[in-house]
Residue, then its C-alpha position, 0 to 999 in steps of 0.5 A: x669632554x667627549x668630542x663631537x665624533x664620539x657623541x655622534x657615534x653614541x647617538x648612532x648606537x642608541x638609534x640602532x639599539x632602539x631599531x633592534x628592540x623595535x624589530x624584536x618586539x614586532x617579531x615577537x608579536x608576529x609569532x604570538x599572532x601566528x600561534x593564536x591562529x591555530x587556536x582560533x580555527x578550532x573555535x570557528x569550527x566549533x561555532x560552525x558545528x554548533x550552528x548546524x546542530x542548532x538548525x538540525x535540532x530546530x528542524x527535528x523539533x518542528x517535525x516532531x511537533x508536526x507528527x504529534x499534531x497528526x497523531x492527536x488529530x488521528x486519535x480524535x478522529x478514531x475516538x469519533x469513529x468508535x463512538x458512532x460506529x454501528x453495523x451497516x454504516x457506510x464509510x468512504x475509506x482509503x486502502x492502506x495495505x493488502x494481504x493474501x486474505x484481504x485489504x485494510x481500509x482506513x475509514x477515518x482514523x481507524x483501520x478495518x479489514x475487508x476479507x477477500x470474500x467480501x471484496x467482490x461477488x466474483x471468485x478472486x485469488x488475491x485482493x489486488x485483483x479488485x483494489x490497490x493501495x491508495x484507492x478510495x473505496x466505499x465500504x460498510x460495517x459488517x461487525x465492530x468489536x469495540x473491546x478488541x478494536x476490530x472492524x470487519x468491513x464489506x465492499x460487495x454490493x448487497x442491494x442485489x442478490x446474485x442468485x436472484x440475478x441469475x434466476x432472472x436471467x437464465x433457466x434450464x436449457x439456456x446457453x451461457x458464456x462462463x469463466x472457469x474459476x477453479x479446477x477440481x479432480x471431479x470437474x470445473x467450477x465456472x462463474x455464470x454471473x458474479x457470485x454464482x458458480x456452476x459445476x461442469x462435471x468431468x463427464x460433461x467437459x468433452x465428448x470423449x473420455x478425459x483423465x482430468x479437467x486440466x486436459x481441456x480447461x484452464x482457470x480463466x478460460x471462457x467457454x460456452x456451456x448449457x445449463x442442464x440443471x438448477x437446484x433452487x433449494x440448494x442454489x446449485x447449477x449444473x453445466x455442460x460443454x458436452x451437451x453443446x458439442x453433441x447438439x452441433x452435428x444434429x443441427x448441421x444434419x437438419x440443415 
């Protein structure tokens, strides 16, 4: 039989062995857990990315749905415009864009074009002199081609004829303050009233000989002129600066 000392030593060896096995098992578990963390991190990233993508898709879907609704609404409005449009009809529209030759105006789902000559009775070089993008304007239909889907619009106030305004305001011999709108080799055109221009012949620009109108005048200048002739049949007006210059000394002598 084993002595008590031997039994005690055996018990100690078993205890130490059990403790070693427990420590080894714990170490293996820690290693397994550590090995699993790198696998979990990419999974978390994927879940996070998926969530972000789902939110983006939802937002894109909502935006597309909103755009589709807007397109459907505009199409319905355009259909109504084309069904009811007729020459002379008035609309309140919004200026959408400008070009060198005119302005495009949205009259409710359909864009029409106001040619530069229809923006104002006054002579202008660019539509931006009269309107800007975003402006609300009153327009009327000059013509509408339903087959080609083209609409010509006007903005000029046609309730008053410019020639009638001119003839009721001025007559031959009157003095008017005019704006030079265009220089030519043979003279200068000047606006007397919006829609009516008169010609200042090169010989009537100064009281001395000049080589060209630009020697004395520039576009945009405002000058006093004398109305020397009115052609009622052809609606043409002759103007003179020289006549006023030549009359000035005579007036001073009388004094």
